N, CA, C and O of each residue as an XYZ file, in Angstrom:
244
protein
N       0.829     -1.253      0.025
C      -0.009     -0.031      0.084
C       0.920      1.259     -0.004
O       1.885      1.420      0.744
N       0.580      2.058     -0.877
C       1.411      3.383     -0.916
C       0.776      4.429     -0.098
O      -0.446      4.418      0.050
N       1.564      5.391      0.479
C       1.049      6.383      1.327
C       1.056      7.661      0.428
O       2.034      7.964     -0.255
N      -0.138      8.416      0.475
C      -0.138      9.675     -0.184
C      -0.088     10.833      0.714
O      -1.006     11.063      1.502
N       1.019     11.612      0.613
C       1.174     12.684      1.691
C       0.575     14.012      1.069
O       0.742     14.351     -0.102
N      -0.073     14.644      1.923
C      -0.500     16.094      1.654
C       0.190     17.169      2.432
O       0.276     17.109      3.659
N       0.713     18.211      1.685
C       1.257     19.283      2.432
C       0.289     20.229      2.870
O      -0.673     20.537      2.166
N       0.508     20.727      4.055
C      -0.402     21.825      4.683
C      -0.282     23.037      3.779
O       0.796     23.383      3.296
N      -1.453     23.684      3.563
C      -1.379     24.853      2.741
C      -0.831     26.054      3.567
O      -0.613     27.128      3.006
N      -0.606     25.875      4.915
C       0.074     26.879      5.711
C       1.560     26.746      5.825
O       2.250     27.581      6.410
N       2.069     25.584      5.204
C       3.519     25.376      5.240
C       4.255     26.317      4.314
O       3.714     26.716      3.283
N       5.427     26.665      4.645
C       6.254     27.498      3.968
C       6.543     26.997      2.532
O       6.266     25.827      2.269
N       7.081     27.800      1.585
C       7.468     27.177      0.251
C       8.996     27.269      0.170
O       9.694     27.905      0.959
N       9.440     26.546     -0.900
C      10.832     26.498     -1.153
C      11.472     25.355     -0.524
O      10.826     24.721      0.310
N      12.723     24.993     -0.831
C      13.411     23.827     -0.415
C      13.733     23.827      1.016
O      13.741     22.721      1.554
N      14.007     24.885      1.758
C      14.315     24.851      3.136
C      13.209     25.358      4.116
O      13.409     25.647      5.295
N      12.052     25.423      3.479
C      10.856     25.920      4.337
C      10.285     24.845      5.357
O      10.280     23.649      5.066
N       9.872     25.260      6.399
C       9.200     24.417      7.259
C       7.921     23.726      6.626
O       7.175     24.367      5.885
N       7.707     22.474      6.926
C       6.640     21.849      6.259
C       5.999     20.857      7.142
O       6.684     20.172      7.903
N       4.689     20.747      7.075
C       3.919     19.714      7.749
C       3.144     18.971      6.701
O       2.498     19.588      5.855
N       3.194     17.666      6.738
C       2.429     16.783      5.813
C       1.590     15.719      6.607
O       1.938     15.331      7.723
N       0.546     15.304      6.010
C      -0.293     14.298      6.567
C      -0.717     13.278      5.539
O      -0.956     13.612      4.379
N      -0.806     12.069      5.952
C      -1.354     10.978      5.074
C      -2.509     10.295      5.830
O      -2.238      9.690      6.867
N      -3.693     10.345      5.413
C      -4.871      9.865      6.109
C      -5.155      8.462      5.695
O      -5.163      8.166      4.500
N      -5.399      7.545      6.674
C      -5.843      6.278      6.392
C      -7.310      6.124      7.002
O      -7.895      7.116      7.439
N      -7.865      4.903      7.020
C      -9.226      4.722      7.535
C      -9.199      4.758      9.052
O     -10.214      5.065      9.677
N      -8.022      4.441      9.678
C      -8.077      4.366     11.095
C      -6.969      5.184     11.742
O      -6.964      5.371     12.959
N      -6.056      5.659     10.958
C      -4.872      6.339     11.445
C      -4.613      7.607     10.590
O      -5.160      7.781      9.502
N      -3.787      8.437     11.124
C      -3.279      9.587     10.362
C      -1.740      9.603     10.583
O      -1.293      9.563     11.729
N      -0.991      9.657      9.581
C       0.462      9.697      9.575
C       0.840     11.256      9.521
O       0.277     11.972      8.693
N       1.713     11.738     10.331
C       2.012     13.109     10.385
C       3.578     13.219     10.310
O       4.271     12.468     10.997
N       4.071     14.048      9.570
C       5.565     14.366      9.517
C       5.817     15.784      9.338
O       5.013     16.493      8.733
N       6.969     16.263      9.868
C       7.412     17.612      9.901
C       8.636     17.699      8.904
O       9.107     16.720      8.325
N       9.073     18.948      8.783
C      10.160     19.178      7.832
C      11.454     18.493      8.149
O      12.379     18.539      7.338
N      11.561     17.873      9.264
C      12.697     17.085      9.732
C      12.493     15.611      9.340
O      13.351     14.779      9.635
N      11.346     15.267      8.666
C      11.102     14.024      8.159
C      10.759     12.994      9.323
O      11.017     11.801      9.161
N      10.239     13.408     10.372
C       9.878     12.528     11.514
C       8.430     12.102     11.280
O       7.615     12.953     10.923
N       8.085     10.903     11.453
C       6.671     10.423     11.187
C       6.191      9.936     12.467
O       6.902      9.281     13.229
N       4.842     10.294     12.733
C       4.076      9.823     13.873
C       2.776      9.237     13.431
O       2.197      9.705     12.450
N       2.322      8.298     14.066
C       0.947      7.680     13.826
C      -0.042      8.109     14.917
O       0.228      7.968     16.110
N      -1.189      8.634     14.481
C      -2.253      9.096     15.361
C      -3.527      8.443     15.046
O      -3.899      8.421     13.873
N      -4.230      7.913     15.967
C      -5.614      7.385     15.710
C      -6.506      8.389     15.077
O      -6.488      9.569     15.427
N      -7.289      7.928     14.145
C      -8.193      8.820     13.390
C      -9.038      9.765     14.322
O      -9.142     10.966     14.071
N      -9.607      9.201     15.355
C     -10.469     10.193     16.168
C      -9.592     11.300     16.774
O     -10.009     12.458     16.814
N      -8.399     10.962     17.240
C      -7.454     11.996     17.733
C      -7.145     12.927     16.700
O      -7.113     14.117     17.014
N      -6.916     12.599     15.538
C      -6.568     13.518     14.401
C      -7.736     14.477     14.170
O      -7.543     15.683     14.013
N      -9.004     13.898     14.152
C     -10.167     14.701     13.941
C     -10.346     15.711     15.109
O     -10.819     16.818     14.851
N     -10.020     15.412     16.288
C     -10.198     16.276     17.364
C      -9.147     17.367     17.261
O      -9.468     18.539     17.459
N      -7.920     17.025     16.961
C      -6.898     18.020     16.620
C      -7.249     19.010     15.650
O      -7.052     20.205     15.872
N      -7.784     18.569     14.533
C      -8.035     19.442     13.369
C      -9.277     20.427     13.743
O      -9.345     21.578     13.313
N     -10.247     19.840     14.591
C     -11.396     20.629     14.977
C     -10.875     21.728     16.016
O     -11.401     22.840     16.032
N      -9.874     21.409     16.847
C      -9.357     22.366     17.827
C      -8.582     23.499     17.131
O      -8.639     24.649     17.567
N      -7.816     23.151     15.983
C      -7.231     24.129     15.272
C      -8.161     25.088     14.525
O      -7.915     26.291     14.437
N      -9.249     24.500     13.987
C     -10.244     25.367     13.383
C     -10.901     26.256     14.270
O     -11.257     27.366     13.873
N     -11.105     25.858     15.483
C     -11.779     26.736     16.493
C     -10.854     27.763     17.086
O     -11.303     28.707     17.735
N      -9.583     27.594     16.874
C      -8.618     28.510     17.380
C      -8.208     28.089     18.843
O      -7.647     28.933     19.543
N      -8.427     26.984     19.280
C      -8.172     26.583     20.576
C      -6.667     26.507     20.905
O      -6.266     26.591     22.066
N      -5.861     26.348     19.866
C      -4.438     26.264     19.935
C      -3.578     27.404     19.698
O      -2.352     27.356     19.597
N      -4.349     28.486     19.612
C      -3.600     29.726     19.284
C      -2.576     30.243     20.268
O      -1.677     31.017     19.937
N      -2.757     29.765     21.533
C      -1.888     30.080     22.572
C      -0.702     29.217     22.748
O       0.204     29.476     23.540
N      -0.743     28.176     21.974
C       0.433     27.109     22.101
C       1.628     27.543     21.369
O       2.636     26.836     21.359
């Protein structure tokens, strides 16, 4: 199975820019940053994180 990564529209552009990418599966989300570290998050946790970002709950972080 191949993983399809999507780059955040808020990530910088260019070769040395900070980048956040996500690959969504049916039960997990893979997340990696510009340092190429990958983490696996359960789908409900990812959905809760995205909702918190949209609400602005993480603006103080």
